[in-house]
A tleap script that builds the chain and sets N, CA, C and O, in Angstrom:
source leaprc.protein.ff14SB
mol = sequence {
  NMET LYS LYS ILE GLN VAL VAL LEU LEU GLU
  SER VAL GLY ASN ILE LYS PHE GLY ILE THR
  LYS GLN GLU VAL ARG GLU LYS TYR ALA VAL
  LYS GLY GLU PHE ILE LYS ASN ASP PHE SER
  ASN ASN LEU THR ASP ASP LEU GLY PHE CYS
  HIE VAL TYR TYR ASN ASP GLU GLY LYS CYS
  GLU ALA VAL GLU ILE PHE ASN ASP VAL GLU
  VAL TYR ILE GLY GLU LYS LEU LEU PHE PRO
  THR THR TYR ALA VAL ALA LYS ASN VAL GLU
  LYS SER LEU LYS GLN ASP ASP GLU GLY MET
  ILE SER VAL ASP MET SER ILE GLY ILE TYR
  ALA PRO ASP GLY GLU MET GLU SER ILE LEU
  PHE GLY GLU LYS GLY TYR TYR CGLU
}
set mol.1.N position { -9.296 19.476 19.266 }
set mol.1.CA position { -8.972 19.066 17.915 }
set mol.1.C position { -7.464 19.203 17.701 }
set mol.1.O position { -6.864 20.210 18.077 }
set mol.2.N position { -6.868 18.194 17.101 }
set mol.2.CA position { -5.438 18.185 16.812 }
set mol.2.C position { -5.133 19.202 15.715 }
set mol.2.O position { -5.879 19.309 14.741 }
set mol.3.N position { -4.042 19.948 15.871 }
set mol.3.CA position { -3.617 20.932 14.881 }
set mol.3.C position { -2.243 20.538 14.362 }
set mol.3.O position { -1.350 20.189 15.134 }
set mol.4.N position { -2.084 20.600 13.037 }
set mol.4.CA position { -0.822 20.221 12.405 }
set mol.4.C position { -0.346 21.357 11.518 }
set mol.4.O position { -1.115 21.934 10.750 }
set mol.5.N position { 0.916 21.660 11.638 }
set mol.5.CA position { 1.566 22.668 10.797 }
set mol.5.C position { 2.256 21.953 9.641 }
set mol.5.O position { 2.965 20.969 9.848 }
set mol.6.N position { 2.046 22.452 8.417 }
set mol.6.CA position { 2.650 21.863 7.220 }
set mol.6.C position { 3.604 22.862 6.586 }
set mol.6.O position { 3.296 24.047 6.464 }
set mol.7.N position { 4.762 22.365 6.188 }
set mol.7.CA position { 5.682 23.128 5.348 }
set mol.7.C position { 5.657 22.407 4.002 }
set mol.7.O position { 6.199 21.310 3.865 }
set mol.8.N position { 5.028 23.031 3.018 }
set mol.8.CA position { 4.827 22.380 1.723 }
set mol.8.C position { 6.124 21.842 1.153 }
set mol.8.O position { 7.160 22.507 1.174 }
set mol.9.N position { 6.044 20.611 0.639 }
set mol.9.CA position { 7.140 19.880 0.007 }
set mol.9.C position { 8.253 19.490 0.981 }
set mol.9.O position { 9.283 18.966 0.557 }
set mol.10.N position { 8.060 19.740 2.293 }
set mol.10.CA position { 9.085 19.423 3.290 }
set mol.10.C position { 8.596 18.534 4.431 }
set mol.10.O position { 9.198 17.501 4.722 }
set mol.11.N position { 7.483 18.948 5.085 }
set mol.11.CA position { 7.072 18.206 6.281 }
set mol.11.C position { 5.600 18.403 6.601 }
set mol.11.O position { 4.978 19.394 6.219 }
set mol.12.N position { 5.068 17.421 7.319 }
set mol.12.CA position { 3.715 17.447 7.860 }
set mol.12.C position { 3.878 17.192 9.349 }
set mol.12.O position { 4.156 16.067 9.763 }
set mol.13.N position { 3.705 18.235 10.156 }
set mol.13.CA position { 3.983 18.110 11.579 }
set mol.13.C position { 5.420 17.682 11.784 }
set mol.13.O position { 6.335 18.311 11.252 }
set mol.14.N position { 5.636 16.620 12.550 }
set mol.14.CA position { 6.987 16.113 12.835 }
set mol.14.C position { 7.488 15.109 11.806 }
set mol.14.O position { 8.567 14.538 11.965 }
set mol.15.N position { 6.712 14.893 10.759 }
set mol.15.CA position { 7.105 13.922 9.730 }
set mol.15.C position { 7.695 14.672 8.541 }
set mol.15.O position { 6.994 15.408 7.846 }
set mol.16.N position { 8.984 14.478 8.319 }
set mol.16.CA position { 9.644 15.100 7.170 }
set mol.16.C position { 9.672 14.104 6.019 }
set mol.16.O position { 9.895 12.911 6.227 }
set mol.17.N position { 9.449 14.595 4.814 }
set mol.17.CA position { 9.541 13.725 3.657 }
set mol.17.C position { 10.977 13.239 3.532 }
set mol.17.O position { 11.927 14.008 3.680 }
set mol.18.N position { 11.116 11.937 3.256 }
set mol.18.CA position { 12.436 11.335 3.124 }
set mol.18.C position { 12.920 10.601 4.355 }
set mol.18.O position { 13.928 9.898 4.288 }
set mol.19.N position { 12.212 10.746 5.510 }
set mol.19.CA position { 12.637 9.969 6.673 }
set mol.19.C position { 12.155 8.528 6.512 }
set mol.19.O position { 11.226 8.249 5.753 }
set mol.20.N position { 12.794 7.635 7.228 }
set mol.20.CA position { 12.484 6.210 7.095 }
set mol.20.C position { 11.241 5.823 7.904 }
set mol.20.O position { 10.792 6.559 8.783 }
set mol.21.N position { 10.709 4.660 7.581 }
set mol.21.CA position { 9.577 4.109 8.326 }
set mol.21.C position { 9.932 3.991 9.807 }
set mol.21.O position { 9.111 4.291 10.673 }
set mol.22.N position { 11.159 3.551 10.093 }
set mol.22.CA position { 11.612 3.427 11.482 }
set mol.22.C position { 11.572 4.777 12.193 }
set mol.22.O position { 11.147 4.858 13.345 }
set mol.23.N position { 12.014 5.840 11.511 }
set mol.23.CA position { 12.015 7.175 12.121 }
set mol.23.C position { 10.593 7.668 12.386 }
set mol.23.O position { 10.342 8.308 13.407 }
set mol.24.N position { 9.662 7.375 11.477 }
set mol.24.CA position { 8.264 7.733 11.706 }
set mol.24.C position { 7.750 7.002 12.941 }
set mol.24.O position { 7.074 7.590 13.785 }
set mol.25.N position { 8.077 5.711 13.038 }
set mol.25.CA position { 7.578 4.897 14.146 }
set mol.25.C position { 8.226 5.256 15.484 }
set mol.25.O position { 7.672 4.942 16.537 }
set mol.26.N position { 9.369 5.899 15.458 }
set mol.26.CA position { 9.971 6.403 16.695 }
set mol.26.C position { 9.224 7.627 17.207 }
set mol.26.O position { 9.257 7.916 18.403 }
set mol.27.N position { 8.550 8.351 16.314 }
set mol.27.CA position { 7.831 9.571 16.686 }
set mol.27.C position { 6.362 9.301 17.034 }
set mol.27.O position { 5.785 9.984 17.880 }
set mol.28.N position { 5.764 8.301 16.376 }
set mol.28.CA position { 4.327 8.045 16.524 }
set mol.28.C position { 4.048 6.560 16.704 }
set mol.28.O position { 4.765 5.710 16.176 }
set mol.29.N position { 2.987 6.258 17.464 }
set mol.29.CA position { 2.520 4.878 17.604 }
set mol.29.C position { 1.732 4.507 16.357 }
set mol.29.O position { 0.869 5.267 15.918 }
set mol.30.N position { 2.018 3.355 15.791 }
set mol.30.CA position { 1.330 2.888 14.593 }
set mol.30.C position { 0.118 2.061 15.012 }
set mol.30.O position { 0.235 1.129 15.807 }
set mol.31.N position { -1.049 2.415 14.467 }
set mol.31.CA position { -2.289 1.690 14.770 }
set mol.31.C position { -2.429 0.453 13.892 }
set mol.31.O position { -3.139 -0.487 14.247 }
set mol.32.N position { -1.753 0.455 12.747 }
set mol.32.CA position { -1.813 -0.668 11.816 }
set mol.32.C position { -1.094 -0.314 10.530 }
set mol.32.O position { -0.652 0.818 10.337 }
set mol.33.N position { -0.982 -1.307 9.650 }
set mol.33.CA position { -0.401 -1.065 8.335 }
set mol.33.C position { -1.204 -1.845 7.311 }
set mol.33.O position { -1.793 -2.877 7.633 }
set mol.34.N position { -1.231 -1.351 6.066 }
set mol.34.CA position { -2.072 -1.946 5.039 }
set mol.34.C position { -1.578 -1.529 3.658 }
set mol.34.O position { -0.774 -0.606 3.524 }
set mol.35.N position { -2.065 -2.217 2.645 }
set mol.35.CA position { -1.830 -1.834 1.249 }
set mol.35.C position { -3.000 -0.929 0.858 }
set mol.35.O position { -4.154 -1.350 0.934 }
set mol.36.N position { -2.717 0.303 0.443 }
set mol.36.CA position { -3.767 1.292 0.166 }
set mol.36.C position { -4.657 0.891 -1.004 }
set mol.36.O position { -5.882 0.948 -0.899 }
set mol.37.N position { -4.047 0.483 -2.124 }
set mol.37.CA position { -4.846 0.109 -3.292 }
set mol.37.C position { -4.022 -0.788 -4.216 }
set mol.37.O position { -2.885 -1.138 -3.899 }
set mol.38.N position { -4.593 -1.151 -5.342 }
set mol.38.CA position { -3.926 -2.064 -6.282 }
set mol.38.C position { -2.650 -1.483 -6.882 }
set mol.38.O position { -1.802 -2.229 -7.372 }
set mol.39.N position { -2.505 -0.166 -6.849 }
set mol.39.CA position { -1.325 0.489 -7.420 }
set mol.39.C position { -0.182 0.608 -6.409 }
set mol.39.O position { 0.932 0.984 -6.776 }
set mol.40.N position { -0.451 0.293 -5.144 }
set mol.40.CA position { 0.545 0.442 -4.079 }
set mol.40.C position { 1.533 -0.716 -4.084 }
set mol.40.O position { 1.144 -1.878 -4.200 }
set mol.41.N position { 2.802 -0.390 -3.959 }
set mol.41.CA position { 3.852 -1.402 -3.871 }
set mol.41.C position { 4.324 -1.614 -2.437 }
set mol.41.O position { 5.007 -2.596 -2.145 }
set mol.42.N position { 3.962 -0.697 -1.543 }
set mol.42.CA position { 4.489 -0.717 -0.183 }
set mol.42.C position { 3.378 -0.592 0.847 }
set mol.42.O position { 2.293 -0.090 0.553 }
set mol.43.N position { 3.661 -1.053 2.046 }
set mol.43.CA position { 2.711 -0.918 3.139 }
set mol.43.C position { 2.606 0.537 3.580 }
set mol.43.O position { 3.592 1.275 3.593 }
set mol.44.N position { 1.390 0.929 3.938 }
set mol.44.CA position { 1.097 2.265 4.453 }
set mol.44.C position { 0.906 2.155 5.955 }
set mol.44.O position { 0.257 1.223 6.429 }
set mol.45.N position { 1.466 3.102 6.717 }
set mol.45.CA position { 1.256 3.144 8.164 }
set mol.45.C position { 0.008 3.948 8.491 }
set mol.45.O position { -0.193 5.041 7.960 }
set mol.46.N position { -0.831 3.404 9.366 }
set mol.46.CA position { -1.999 4.117 9.888 }
set mol.46.C position { -1.641 4.624 11.274 }
set mol.46.O position { -1.415 3.836 12.192 }
set mol.47.N position { -1.590 5.949 11.424 }
set mol.47.CA position { -1.258 6.546 12.718 }
set mol.47.C position { -2.505 7.007 13.463 }
set mol.47.O position { -2.398 7.662 14.500 }
set mol.48.N position { -3.689 6.670 12.945 }
set mol.48.CA position { -4.936 7.063 13.587 }
set mol.48.C position { -5.478 8.369 13.030 }
set mol.48.O position { -6.642 8.434 12.633 }
set mol.49.N position { -4.663 9.398 12.995 }
set mol.49.CA position { -5.088 10.692 12.464 }
set mol.49.C position { -4.597 10.925 11.039 }
set mol.49.O position { -5.005 11.883 10.382 }
set mol.50.N position { -3.710 10.031 10.562 }
set mol.50.CA position { -3.184 10.151 9.204 }
set mol.50.C position { -2.641 8.811 8.720 }
set mol.50.O position { -2.459 7.873 9.496 }
set mol.51.N position { -2.388 8.751 7.410 }
set mol.51.CA position { -1.710 7.615 6.782 }
set mol.51.C position { -0.383 8.119 6.243 }
set mol.51.O position { -0.304 9.211 5.680 }
set mol.52.N position { 0.660 7.314 6.419 }
set mol.52.CA position { 1.990 7.674 5.924 }
set mol.52.C position { 2.358 6.690 4.824 }
set mol.52.O position { 2.329 5.475 5.020 }
set mol.53.N position { 2.708 7.240 3.655 }
set mol.53.CA position { 3.054 6.437 2.481 }
set mol.53.C position { 4.558 6.446 2.284 }
set mol.53.O position { 5.221 7.457 2.514 }
set mol.54.N position { 5.094 5.298 1.853 }
set mol.54.CA position { 6.536 5.137 1.682 }
set mol.54.C position { 6.875 4.755 0.248 }
set mol.54.O position { 6.090 4.091 -0.430 }
set mol.55.N position { 8.049 5.178 -0.206 }
set mol.55.CA position { 8.520 4.805 -1.540 }
set mol.55.C position { 9.209 3.436 -1.479 }
set mol.55.O position { 9.206 2.783 -0.435 }
set mol.56.N position { 9.789 3.013 -2.583 }
set mol.56.CA position { 10.412 1.690 -2.645 }
set mol.56.C position { 11.649 1.563 -1.764 }
set mol.56.O position { 12.088 0.451 -1.472 }
set mol.57.N position { 12.213 2.687 -1.341 }
set mol.57.CA position { 13.363 2.666 -0.427 }
set mol.57.C position { 12.921 2.712 1.033 }
set mol.57.O position { 13.760 2.756 1.933 }
set mol.58.N position { 11.608 2.704 1.275 }
set mol.58.CA position { 11.093 2.736 2.646 }
set mol.58.C position { 11.149 4.109 3.277 }
set mol.58.O position { 11.180 4.230 4.501 }
set mol.59.N position { 11.163 5.155 2.446 }
set mol.59.CA position { 11.208 6.529 2.953 }
set mol.59.C position { 9.873 7.215 2.710 }
set mol.59.O position { 9.210 6.963 1.704 }
set mol.60.N position { 9.483 8.086 3.641 }
set mol.60.CA position { 8.212 8.785 3.558 }
set mol.60.C position { 8.145 9.640 2.302 }
set mol.60.O position { 9.021 10.466 2.046 }
set mol.61.N position { 7.076 9.424 1.515 }
set mol.61.CA position { 6.876 10.234 0.313 }
set mol.61.C position { 5.586 11.048 0.372 }
set mol.61.O position { 5.418 11.988 -0.404 }
set mol.62.N position { 4.666 10.699 1.288 }
set mol.62.CA position { 3.414 11.434 1.404 }
set mol.62.C position { 2.728 11.133 2.730 }
set mol.62.O position { 2.939 10.084 3.339 }
set mol.63.N position { 1.895 12.089 3.162 }
set mol.63.CA position { 1.098 11.934 4.378 }
set mol.63.C position { -0.320 12.400 4.057 }
set mol.63.O position { -0.515 13.502 3.544 }
set mol.64.N position { -1.313 11.554 4.363 }
set mol.64.CA position { -2.717 11.893 4.159 }
set mol.64.C position { -3.385 12.069 5.517 }
set mol.64.O position { -3.337 11.177 6.365 }
set mol.65.N position { -4.004 13.224 5.713 }
set mol.65.CA position { -4.615 13.582 6.999 }
set mol.65.C position { -6.128 13.550 6.856 }
set mol.65.O position { -6.677 13.916 5.817 }
set mol.66.N position { -6.792 13.105 7.921 }
set mol.66.CA position { -8.243 13.028 7.936 }
set mol.66.C position { -8.728 13.159 9.368 }
set mol.66.O position { -7.963 13.539 10.254 }
set mol.67.N position { -9.996 12.845 9.599 }
set mol.67.CA position { -10.613 12.899 10.923 }
set mol.67.C position { -10.660 14.315 11.462 }
set mol.67.O position { -10.770 15.268 10.691 }
set mol.68.N position { -10.579 14.462 12.748 }
set mol.68.CA position { -10.701 15.765 13.400 }
set mol.68.C position { -9.344 16.432 13.564 }
set mol.68.O position { -8.859 16.607 14.682 }
set mol.69.N position { -8.740 16.800 12.446 }
set mol.69.CA position { -7.430 17.436 12.452 }
set mol.69.C position { -7.524 18.733 11.657 }
set mol.69.O position { -8.075 18.759 10.557 }
set mol.70.N position { -6.984 19.805 12.223 }
set mol.70.CA position { -6.872 21.061 11.488 }
set mol.70.C position { -5.468 21.156 10.929 }
set mol.70.O position { -4.493 20.890 11.632 }
set mol.71.N position { -5.364 21.537 9.654 }
set mol.71.CA position { -4.070 21.644 8.990 }
set mol.71.C position { -3.828 23.103 8.632 }
set mol.71.O position { -4.666 23.759 8.014 }
set mol.72.N position { -2.655 23.596 9.037 }
set mol.72.CA position { -2.292 24.992 8.800 }
set mol.72.C position { -1.038 25.092 7.946 }
set mol.72.O position { -0.104 24.301 8.077 }
set mol.73.N position { -1.045 26.086 7.072 }
set mol.73.CA position { 0.159 26.510 6.363 }
set mol.73.C position { 0.416 27.912 6.884 }
set mol.73.O position { -0.337 28.842 6.595 }
set mol.74.N position { 1.478 28.055 7.650 }
set mol.74.CA position { 1.696 29.322 8.351 }
set mol.74.C position { 0.567 29.523 9.340 }
set mol.74.O position { 0.281 28.639 10.147 }
set mol.75.N position { -0.069 30.665 9.285 }
set mol.75.CA position { -1.190 30.980 10.180 }
set mol.75.C position { -2.546 30.641 9.562 }
set mol.75.O position { -3.583 30.800 10.206 }
set mol.76.N position { -2.536 30.171 8.306 }
set mol.76.CA position { -3.792 29.987 7.571 }
set mol.76.C position { -4.278 28.542 7.602 }
set mol.76.O position { -3.528 27.605 7.326 }
set mol.77.N position { -5.558 28.389 7.948 }
set mol.77.CA position { -6.197 27.070 7.969 }
set mol.77.C position { -6.466 26.617 6.535 }
set mol.77.O position { -7.115 27.329 5.769 }
set mol.78.N position { -5.968 25.434 6.174 }
set mol.78.CA position { -6.190 24.866 4.845 }
set mol.78.C position { -7.201 23.725 4.861 }
set mol.78.O position { -7.904 23.504 3.875 }
set mol.79.N position { -7.277 22.997 5.977 }
set mol.79.CA position { -8.149 21.825 6.061 }
set mol.79.C position { -8.625 21.657 7.493 }
set mol.79.O position { -7.828 21.828 8.416 }
set mol.80.N position { -9.890 21.331 7.717 }
set mol.80.CA position { -10.990 21.305 6.772 }
set mol.80.C position { -11.543 22.719 6.591 }
set mol.80.O position { -11.609 23.510 7.532 }
set mol.81.N position { -11.926 23.000 5.382 }
set mol.81.CA position { -12.495 24.302 5.051 }
set mol.81.C position { -13.284 24.168 3.754 }
set mol.81.O position { -13.711 23.066 3.409 }
set mol.82.N position { -13.483 25.244 3.044 }
set mol.82.CA position { -14.201 25.216 1.772 }
set mol.82.C position { -13.207 25.320 0.622 }
set mol.82.O position { -12.045 25.672 0.827 }
set mol.83.N position { -13.666 25.013 -0.587 }
set mol.83.CA position { -12.818 25.158 -1.774 }
set mol.83.C position { -12.309 26.595 -1.893 }
set mol.83.O position { -11.130 26.818 -2.167 }
set mol.84.N position { -13.191 27.557 -1.689 }
set mol.84.CA position { -12.811 28.964 -1.852 }
set mol.84.C position { -11.709 29.352 -0.876 }
set mol.84.O position { -10.746 30.018 -1.255 }
set mol.85.N position { -11.847 28.940 0.364 }
set mol.85.CA position { -10.822 29.265 1.368 }
set mol.85.C position { -9.520 28.543 1.030 }
set mol.85.O position { -8.448 29.143 1.104 }
set mol.86.N position { -9.599 27.262 0.660 }
set mol.86.CA position { -8.393 26.495 0.327 }
set mol.86.C position { -7.645 27.142 -0.841 }
set mol.86.O position { -6.420 27.255 -0.810 }
set mol.87.N position { -8.382 27.564 -1.866 }
set mol.87.CA position { -7.746 28.209 -3.023 }
set mol.87.C position { -7.111 29.539 -2.635 }
set mol.87.O position { -6.106 29.941 -3.220 }
set mol.88.N position { -7.684 30.216 -1.664 }
set mol.88.CA position { -7.116 31.478 -1.192 }
set mol.88.C position { -5.815 31.234 -0.421 }
set mol.88.O position { -4.887 32.039 -0.490 }
set mol.89.N position { -5.755 30.126 0.306 }
set mol.89.CA position { -4.543 29.778 1.061 }
set mol.89.C position { -3.454 29.282 0.115 }
set mol.89.O position { -2.298 29.684 0.246 }
set mol.90.N position { -3.802 28.416 -0.832 }
set mol.90.CA position { -2.824 27.864 -1.787 }
set mol.90.C position { -3.351 28.073 -3.203 }
set mol.90.O position { -4.199 27.319 -3.680 }
set mol.91.N position { -2.845 29.093 -3.859 }
set mol.91.CA position { -3.334 29.531 -5.181 }
set mol.91.C position { -3.186 28.466 -6.267 }
set mol.91.O position { -3.927 28.496 -7.250 }
set mol.92.N position { -2.248 27.526 -6.118 }
set mol.92.CA position { -2.014 26.532 -7.167 }
set mol.92.C position { -3.037 25.394 -7.180 }
set mol.92.O position { -3.009 24.563 -8.088 }
set mol.93.N position { -3.934 25.335 -6.199 }
set mol.93.CA position { -4.955 24.288 -6.164 }
set mol.93.C position { -5.959 24.470 -7.297 }
set mol.93.O position { -6.443 25.575 -7.544 }
set mol.94.N position { -6.264 23.368 -7.982 }
set mol.94.CA position { -7.238 23.355 -9.072 }
set mol.94.C position { -8.254 22.246 -8.804 }
set mol.94.O position { -7.899 21.191 -8.277 }
set mol.95.N position { -9.506 22.482 -9.163 }
set mol.95.CA position { -10.530 21.464 -8.970 }
set mol.95.C position { -10.305 20.313 -9.941 }
set mol.95.O position { -9.949 20.523 -11.100 }
set mol.96.N position { -10.520 19.087 -9.449 }
set mol.96.CA position { -10.466 17.901 -10.306 }
set mol.96.C position { -11.699 17.047 -10.040 }
set mol.96.O position { -12.647 17.521 -9.414 }
set mol.97.N position { -11.709 15.806 -10.501 }
set mol.97.CA position { -12.893 14.951 -10.409 }
set mol.97.C position { -13.384 14.692 -8.986 }
set mol.97.O position { -14.590 14.616 -8.752 }
set mol.98.N position { -12.460 14.557 -8.034 }
set mol.98.CA position { -12.867 14.173 -6.677 }
set mol.98.C position { -12.426 15.170 -5.611 }
set mol.98.O position { -12.359 14.822 -4.432 }
set mol.99.N position { -12.125 16.402 -6.009 }
set mol.99.CA position { -11.714 17.401 -5.040 }
set mol.99.C position { -10.840 18.460 -5.676 }
set mol.99.O position { -11.234 19.108 -6.645 }
set mol.100.N position { -9.638 18.633 -5.120 }
set mol.100.CA position { -8.700 19.619 -5.634 }
set mol.100.C position { -7.296 19.020 -5.630 }
set mol.100.O position { -6.990 18.113 -4.857 }
set mol.101.N position { -6.446 19.555 -6.519 }
set mol.101.CA position { -5.078 19.074 -6.603 }
set mol.101.C position { -4.148 20.230 -6.968 }
set mol.101.O position { -4.524 21.149 -7.695 }
set mol.102.N position { -2.938 20.159 -6.449 }
set mol.102.CA position { -1.850 21.036 -6.876 }
set mol.102.C position { -0.673 20.135 -7.213 }
set mol.102.O position { -0.027 19.588 -6.320 }
set mol.103.N position { -0.395 19.981 -8.504 }
set mol.103.CA position { 0.736 19.166 -8.935 }
set mol.103.C position { 2.036 19.821 -8.484 }
set mol.103.O position { 2.943 19.138 -8.009 }
set mol.104.N position { 2.131 21.144 -8.630 }
set mol.104.CA position { 3.361 21.868 -8.273 }
set mol.104.C position { 3.721 21.740 -6.798 }
set mol.104.O position { 4.895 21.598 -6.456 }
set mol.105.N position { 2.718 21.788 -5.921 }
set mol.105.CA position { 2.969 21.763 -4.477 }
set mol.105.C position { 2.665 20.405 -3.848 }
set mol.105.O position { 2.738 20.257 -2.628 }
set mol.106.N position { 2.324 19.411 -4.674 }
set mol.106.CA position { 2.057 18.036 -4.218 }
set mol.106.C position { 0.995 17.974 -3.121 }
set mol.106.O position { 1.213 17.407 -2.050 }
set mol.107.N position { -0.168 18.577 -3.419 }
set mol.107.CA position { -1.308 18.572 -2.498 }
set mol.107.C position { -2.490 17.934 -3.201 }
set mol.107.O position { -2.755 18.240 -4.364 }
set mol.108.N position { -3.205 17.051 -2.514 }
set mol.108.CA position { -4.437 16.486 -3.039 }
set mol.108.C position { -5.515 16.537 -1.975 }
set mol.108.O position { -5.329 16.018 -0.874 }
set mol.109.N position { -6.636 17.156 -2.292 }
set mol.109.CA position { -7.766 17.226 -1.363 }
set mol.109.C position { -8.856 16.302 -1.883 }
set mol.109.O position { -9.330 16.470 -3.006 }
set mol.110.N position { -9.256 15.324 -1.071 }
set mol.110.CA position { -10.321 14.402 -1.438 }
set mol.110.C position { -11.635 14.948 -0.896 }
set mol.110.O position { -11.831 15.056 0.315 }
set mol.111.N position { -12.534 15.291 -1.821 }
set mol.111.CA position { -13.837 15.845 -1.450 }
set mol.111.C position { -14.857 15.432 -2.502 }
set mol.111.O position { -15.325 16.274 -3.268 }
set mol.112.N position { -15.213 14.138 -2.552 }
set mol.112.CA position { -16.054 13.641 -3.635 }
set mol.112.C position { -17.442 14.275 -3.715 }
set mol.112.O position { -18.012 14.355 -4.804 }
set mol.113.N position { -17.988 14.719 -2.612 }
set mol.113.CA position { -19.307 15.347 -2.602 }
set mol.113.C position { -19.212 16.831 -2.255 }
set mol.113.O position { -20.187 17.432 -1.805 }
set mol.114.N position { -18.035 17.416 -2.466 }
set mol.114.CA position { -17.846 18.827 -2.146 }
set mol.114.C position { -17.446 19.080 -0.704 }
set mol.114.O position { -17.108 20.209 -0.348 }
set mol.115.N position { -17.480 18.043 0.138 }
set mol.115.CA position { -17.066 18.155 1.545 }
set mol.115.C position { -15.689 17.525 1.693 }
set mol.115.O position { -15.489 16.375 1.301 }
set mol.116.N position { -14.746 18.260 2.248 }
set mol.116.CA position { -13.385 17.740 2.401 }
set mol.116.C position { -13.355 16.574 3.379 }
set mol.116.O position { -13.789 16.694 4.525 }
set mol.117.N position { -12.831 15.433 2.903 }
set mol.117.CA position { -12.702 14.243 3.747 }
set mol.117.C position { -11.259 13.993 4.150 }
set mol.117.O position { -10.994 13.501 5.247 }
set mol.118.N position { -10.318 14.332 3.260 }
set mol.118.CA position { -8.904 14.152 3.587 }
set mol.118.C position { -8.064 15.082 2.728 }
set mol.118.O position { -8.517 15.610 1.713 }
set mol.119.N position { -6.824 15.266 3.168 }
set mol.119.CA position { -5.867 16.072 2.412 }
set mol.119.C position { -4.531 15.350 2.438 }
set mol.119.O position { -4.088 14.881 3.487 }
set mol.120.N position { -3.894 15.263 1.282 }
set mol.120.CA position { -2.621 14.580 1.157 }
set mol.120.C position { -1.541 15.589 0.784 }
set mol.120.O position { -1.737 16.437 -0.086 }
set mol.121.N position { -0.397 15.482 1.457 }
set mol.121.CA position { 0.780 16.287 1.135 }
set mol.121.C position { 1.892 15.332 0.747 }
set mol.121.O position { 2.139 14.348 1.444 }
set mol.122.N position { 2.559 15.613 -0.352 }
set mol.122.CA position { 3.628 14.757 -0.819 }
set mol.122.C position { 4.920 15.507 -1.035 }
set mol.122.O position { 4.971 16.737 -1.023 }
set mol.123.N position { 5.963 14.722 -1.233 }
set mol.123.CA position { 7.268 15.302 -1.553 }
set mol.123.C position { 7.198 15.892 -2.962 }
set mol.123.O position { 6.258 15.616 -3.708 }
set mol.124.N position { 8.176 16.688 -3.314 }
set mol.124.CA position { 8.229 17.301 -4.645 }
set mol.124.C position { 8.134 16.214 -5.712 }
set mol.124.O position { 8.850 15.214 -5.659 }
set mol.125.N position { 7.241 16.422 -6.680 }
set mol.125.CA position { 7.075 15.470 -7.775 }
set mol.125.C position { 6.120 14.335 -7.483 }
set mol.125.O position { 5.977 13.449 -8.326 }
set mol.126.N position { 5.461 14.308 -6.346 }
set mol.126.CA position { 4.593 13.192 -5.982 }
set mol.126.C position { 3.484 12.954 -7.004 }
set mol.126.O position { 3.157 11.801 -7.285 }
set mol.127.N position { 2.904 14.000 -7.563 }
set mol.127.CA position { 1.800 13.861 -8.521 }
set mol.127.C position { 2.264 13.921 -9.978 }
set mol.127.O position { 1.429 13.987 -10.880 }
set mol.128.N position { 3.546 13.901 -10.222 }
set mol.128.CA position { 4.033 13.975 -11.607 }
set mol.128.C position { 4.184 12.602 -12.218 }
set mol.128.O position { 4.583 12.482 -13.377 }
savepdb mol mol.pdb
quit
């Protein structure tokens, strides 16, 4: 299983917030690109284990991780796990309609049926 280290508000593995699409593509092979939803203005890169979102300047603003990937903050596993464990790792997480969110730390956990399906990390202010 792939393991990724996250530094909140700074980086997800080797992807730092604010780097360009070209810089992401120099580090990882892109499996495809797509428009995520009706609210998206920019193409999203699919790297197979995650999606990389870009702002209007073409710079990374968020990374969403899914599939068989373990996500760590320091030594602590944040994803996939349970709500209780996630809240213990990151105290600012609050339950919402489809999972958990931390506006302050720009984290969104998608878990519509209580089972974590993906986790998104964004740059500062991503959910504001």
